[in-house]
N, C-alpha and C positions, 0 to 999 in steps of 0.2 A: 432573672424572671422565673425560670424553671424551679429554682430552689425555694421560691415563695409558694409553690403549689403544695398543699398539705400532704403529709405522709401518714398513712393509716396502718393499723395492725393487720396487715394483709401479707400473706406469704404466697409468692407466685412460683409455680412449678413448671418444669419442662422436661419431657423425655421423648421427643419426637422419634418415630411416628406413633409409638404405642405407649400405653400406661405401664411402664416397666423400668428395668435397669436400676442404676444407682439411685436415681431420684425417687422411684417408687419405694425403695427400701427406707429411705430417709423419711418420706411422707408417712409411711405406715408406722414408723417408730414415733414420730411426732404426734400422730393421732392416738397411738396407744398410751402416750404420756399425757394426753388431754389437751394438747396445745391448740386444737381446733375449737375449743370452747370459747376462748377470748380472741382468737385470731382467725380472720377469714382466710380460707385457702382456695386458691384459683389455679386451675390447670389449663395451659394452652393445649389445644388439640386439633386434630383433623378427623372428625367423625368417629372418634374412639370412645366417646362419652356414654353411649347407649348401654354398654355392658359394665359401666363403672359402678362400684358399690356405693351405697348411700351413706354419707356421713354428715354430721351437723357442720354447718358453715363451710361446706366444700362444694364447689361447682366447677364445671368446665366452661370454657369459651371456645366456640367453634370457629377456627380460623378460615374455614371454607365459606363463611358468610360475611357480608359487609359489616353487619352489626358486631360480629365476633371480632373482626379486625379493629373496629373502633374501641371495643372493650379492651383488647390487647394493648392498644396505645394508652388507654386510661390507666390500666393496672401497672404497666411498666413504669409509669410516672408516679404512682401513688403507693405502691407496695413497699413495705418496710424491708422485706427480705426476698431475694431472687435466687432460686435454686435450679440449676440446669446441668445437663450431662451430654447434650448433643448439639442443639442450637445454643447460641450464647444469649443470655439475658443480661444485658449490659446496664449497670446503674446509670441513671440520668441525673442524679443529684447527690449531694453530700450525705444526706441522712439515710441513704439506702445502703444495704449490705448485700453483696452478691458472692455466690460461691459456685464454682464449676466443678462438678463431680467426675468429669471425664467420661469418655466412652471406652476406657480401658488403657492398659499399658501397651504402648505401641511397639510392634515389630516392624510394620511398614514405616518408612520414613515419611513424616508428616510436615517437615520443616518448610517445604516450599508451597504448601497449599492449605494447611489447616493450623492456624495460629490463634491463640487465645487473646482476645482484646485486652490491652493493658489496663483498661478501666475496671475490669473484674477484680474484686478485692482478694479472693483466695482461690487456689486450685489445690485439690488433694493429690497425693501421690501414693503409690502402693507401698513404698518403704522409704526410709531415709536414704538408702543407697541409690535409689532410682530417681532422686530429685534432679540430679544433673541431666539424666536422660529426658525427663519430663520438661525441664527448663529449656534444653536445647531444641528438642523436636517441636514443642509448642511455641517457642520464642516467647517465653514467659519468665518474668522476674523470679529467680530462685527463692528470694526472700519472702515471696508471697505463696510459697508451696508448703503444705503441711502433710506430714506422713501419718496417715490414718488407716491405710488399707482401703480397698474398694468395698462399699457396702454390699453390693450384689454378691460378693464372694462368700458372705455369711450363709447364703442359701445353699452353697455347695455342700456344707457339712452339717447344718443345723436341722435338716429335715430328712428323715428316713421314710421313703415312700415306696410302695410296691408298684414299680413301673411295669413289671411283667403283667400285672393285672390290667393296667391301663392299656398296654399294647396287645393284650389278649394273646400272650405267647408263653410257651414252656421252654424256650431256649435257655441254655445254660448261661450264656453271657450276652449282654447288650452293649453294643458299641455305638456311640454317637459320633457322627461324621459331619463336621462343619467346614465345607470347602469355601475358600475365598472367591469373591467375584472374579470371573474370568472373561465372560463373553456376553455382550448385550444382545438379547433376542431380537431387537428391532433393527439395530444398525451394525451389529458385530464389531463395534469399536471396543477393542480390548487389547490385553497384552498376549493373549493366547487364542488360537483358533478353536480350541476345545472348550465346550461348556463345562465339562467335568474332567478332572485329571484322572489318569490311569485307565478308567473305563470309558475310553473314547468312542467305542463302538459296541454293537450288540454282542459280538463274540467275547470281548473282554468282560462285559457285564455278566454274561452267562457263566463265564469261568469263575469270576469272583463269587457269584451267588452259589455256585456248586461247592466252592471251598467253605463258605460260611455255613452252608447246610450240613456239610460233612462234620464240621466242628461244633454244630449245634449253637451257632452264633447268629444273632439278629443284628444287622447293621441298620441303624436309624439315620437316614441322610437328610440333613436340613440344608438345602441348597440356597444360594442367593436367589431372591425372587426374580431377577432379571435374566436368569439362564434358561435357555431353551432345551429342555430335557425330555422332550416327547419320545425321542428315539429309544430311551431306556425305560421310561415310565410305562410305555405301552406293553412292555414285556411282562408286567405283573410278576416280578421276581419274588420267590417265596421268602427269601431271607434278606432282602434289601427293601426297607420301608421308607418312603418319602414323606416328609412332614413339612408343614408351613407354620407360621406364627399362630394360625387358627387352631392348630393342634393343642397348643398350650392353653388357649382360652377355653376351648371346648371341654378340656379335661381338668379345668380349674387348678392348674399347676404352673408355676413360673418356669421359665426356660432353665434357669440355673438350678432350681430344685430338681428338675428332671435330669439334667446333665450330671449333677453330683451323685445321682443314684445309678448312673451307668457304670459299666465295669472298665471302660477304656475310652479314650478320645482319639479321633483322627482329625487333624486339621492341617494347616499349612502356614500361612503368613498372618494369622489372626491373633489378637490379644487374648483370646480364650485359652491359648496355650499357657500363658503366665498364670491365669486364674486357676486353671485345672491342676496346676502343680500342687495346690493346697490339698487335693484329694489323695495324693500319693498313689495314683493308679497309672497303668501303662499309657503312654502317649505315642502316637505315630505322626510324623510330619511329612506330608506329600512334598517331595523335593524334586520331582520330575522336571519342573519348568522354572527352577530357581534362577537360572542365568537370564531367562527372558524377563523374569520379575525384577531382578536387580537392574536390568538395562532400562526398564520403564518406570515403574513406581518407586523402586528402590527400597532398601532395608536399613535399619538402624545400624550404627557402628557396633562392632563386636557381636553381631547377631549369631555367629557360629558358637560363641561361648554361651550366650544366653539360651540358645536352642539345643544345647548338648543333652538336655533331659528327654529329648524326643528321638525315637528311632526313625531314621530317614528312609522314606519309601520313594525309590526312583522309578520303579516299574511294577508290573503286575506280580512278578515273582516275589518282590520284597513285601508287597501287600499280603500275599498268601502266607509268607513266612510269619508276618506279624499276627495273623489270625491263628496260625498253628501254635505259636508260642503262647498266646493268650489262653487258648484252649488247654494247653498242657501246663499252665501255671508258671511259665518262664518269663521273668521280668528282668530284662537285661540292664536297664538304666535306673534302677531304683535309687542307688546312691547318688547318681548325678542329679536326679530330680530333686532330692532332698537338699542338695547343696545349692542349686539354683533357686529353689523356693525360699531358702533362708535369706537370700540376697534380695529377691524381687518382691516378696510379700512380707509385710511387717510382722504378721502373726497368723497362726492357725486357730486363734481362740474364739472365732466367730463373733467378735465384738467390734468389727469395723464400723458398722452402722451406729453403734452407741458412741464411738469416738467422734464421728462426724456430727451427730446430733448434739452432743454435749458442746462441741465447739460452736455450732450455729446458735444454740440457745444463749451462750455467753456473748458472742460477738454481735448478734442481732438484738440482744436484750429482750428475748421473747418472754412474755408473761403468761402464767397459768391463771 
């Protein structure tokens, strides 16, 4: 009966919770090619549509409203093409084509709690070599994986932007720090008692700030929204700046465009590590609580090998050494990064989005 419901020239997009990530890159490329002229484009959202740019045949449905949820059910049944990267838009009938763009190449083990529904037609992977990892962790048929690279990674290298002007700073180097979720501010259910690694308390935060100031470095820290960081934010540190997703919206810059223009990355168990390898810039991985993380969430197989391109930071002294090295132009792991990048990322050519869009146009039979 469901297959008797008409299918229209509609493309349904998802990138919860914000208008961003791999899906946005694909959407913008399709619009640039003119595919919104004869195809209606629908975004599922949660109150993010007010700042959305205006395009012909493009609209949002607000899932926070009853009518929005009704429209969601309608479009999930009648759209020709379903494109997602966080939630899953599962095809309901034979004439639909769905593609999952992923939320990144996993370092955390996802196998026991985040699996791609088998009815989704295609999932992309970051490279041919990583198909086995994607298939295993997502519990998804390897034959339905295509190696295109992740669209959002194009933004890391395709846009040169004066982020010092945006940040209103004259610091020599800008480091972006993306720590993984550790502690929920409401119920403290987490794998670690500390909301932030390394700078657990006021004294450590002040010491790190002192080192950053000495080296003329600005650390831009983008914490997980659920962390309680009042103890350090209230210090108003001169060389550690906290940002949220609103920062990118207010400055009309995508997260990956900003990150790609930074001079180094600090992260831990996040897929951003694999992405940033494309930039060929220093990376530090906070390794202080790795044993706790392995015992709870868990990591992918051979994570030590894949993470060999990042300098391991176990304590404040290691963190300070990383800052000192960056300031002095010392890059310890340049060759290791290049080696791992050649395995986990299909190319540095900035054409991942084009590869994905070309595939979608062919498989969904989109018309101009």
